[in-house]
C-alpha positions as CSV (number, residue, x, y, z in Angstrom):
1,M,14.0,-15.6,-32.9
2,R,11.1,-13.1,-33.3
3,F,10.4,-10.8,-36.2
4,R,8.7,-7.5,-36.1
5,V,5.3,-7.4,-37.9
6,E,4.0,-4.1,-39.3
7,F,0.8,-3.3,-41.2
8,S,-0.3,-0.9,-44.0
9,P,-3.1,1.4,-42.6
10,R,-5.8,-0.3,-44.7
11,E,-5.0,-3.8,-43.4
12,L,-4.8,-2.6,-39.8
13,W,-8.2,-1.1,-40.0
14,Q,-9.6,-4.3,-41.5
15,L,-8.1,-6.4,-38.7
16,L,-9.5,-4.1,-36.1
17,G,-13.0,-4.8,-37.6
18,Y,-13.7,-1.5,-39.3
19,G,-15.0,-1.3,-42.8
20,V,-12.9,0.9,-45.1
21,A,-14.7,3.1,-47.6
22,G,-14.2,6.2,-49.6
23,N,-11.8,6.8,-52.6
24,F,-8.6,6.1,-50.6
25,F,-9.7,2.5,-49.7
26,E,-12.2,1.9,-52.5
27,G,-13.3,-1.7,-53.0
28,N,-12.3,-2.9,-49.5
29,E,-15.1,-4.1,-47.3
30,K,-15.0,-5.1,-43.7
31,L,-13.5,-8.6,-43.1
32,P,-15.9,-11.1,-41.6
33,K,-15.2,-11.8,-37.9
34,N,-14.2,-15.5,-38.4
35,I,-11.7,-14.5,-41.2
36,R,-10.3,-11.6,-39.1
37,E,-9.6,-14.1,-36.2
38,K,-7.9,-16.6,-38.5
39,C,-5.9,-13.8,-40.1
40,I,-4.7,-12.6,-36.7
41,I,-3.6,-16.1,-35.9
42,E,-1.7,-16.5,-39.2
43,I,0.0,-13.1,-38.7
44,E,1.1,-14.0,-35.2
45,T,2.8,-17.1,-36.5
46,L,4.7,-14.9,-39.0
47,A,6.5,-13.2,-36.0
48,E,8.0,-16.6,-35.1
49,N,8.4,-18.1,-38.6
50,P,8.1,-15.6,-41.5
51,I,8.0,-18.4,-44.2
52,P,5.8,-21.1,-42.7
53,R,4.8,-24.2,-44.6
54,G,2.3,-23.6,-47.3
55,V,3.4,-20.0,-48.1
56,V,4.0,-19.1,-51.7
57,K,6.4,-16.5,-53.0
58,L,4.7,-14.4,-55.7
59,A,6.3,-14.4,-59.1
60,G,7.2,-11.0,-60.5
61,R,7.2,-9.3,-57.1
62,R,10.2,-8.7,-54.9
63,N,10.0,-10.5,-51.5
64,I,6.2,-10.7,-51.5
65,Y,4.6,-13.9,-50.1
66,R,1.1,-15.2,-49.8
67,I,-0.8,-17.0,-47.1
68,R,-4.2,-18.6,-47.8
69,V,-7.0,-18.1,-45.3
70,G,-10.1,-19.7,-46.9
71,K,-11.2,-17.5,-49.8
72,Y,-9.0,-14.7,-48.5
73,R,-5.3,-14.0,-49.0
74,I,-2.7,-12.2,-46.8
75,L,0.1,-10.7,-48.9
76,Y,3.2,-9.7,-47.0
77,Q,6.8,-8.6,-47.6
78,F,9.6,-10.3,-45.7
79,C,12.9,-8.4,-45.1
80,P,15.2,-10.8,-43.4
81,E,18.1,-8.3,-43.0
82,D,15.8,-6.0,-41.0
83,R,14.0,-8.9,-39.2
84,L,10.7,-7.4,-40.5
85,V,7.4,-8.7,-41.9
86,I,5.1,-6.1,-43.5
87,I,1.5,-7.0,-44.1
88,V,0.8,-5.4,-47.5
89,R,-2.7,-6.5,-48.3
90,I,-5.5,-8.7,-47.0
91,G,-8.5,-9.5,-49.2
92,K,-10.5,-11.9,-51.3
93,R,-8.6,-14.0,-53.7
94,E,-10.1,-12.4,-56.8
95,S,-9.1,-8.9,-55.9
96,V,-6.1,-9.1,-53.6
97,Y,-3.5,-9.5,-56.5
98,Q,-4.5,-6.3,-58.3
99,R,-1.9,-3.6,-58.0
């Protein structure tokens, strides 16, 4: 049973290997190539299993989960009724949780 995976614009640009700059995406640098590749693998697994082993549901946020990729984190929202996974944020641990 596969789930649809969607991305916010910022995260899609990062996974494609583009740095994001300017006021709209302030504070988000280009992801290193090895991290990008690992993130893509993790995201592909979400299409098969949206809550794989090692995933943590974030306290105080509705249906938001976290995957660890080295020093980086992937935050995503899981909507089981719509069979949808939305990649909300990808970034370094120290900055990814800021709203």
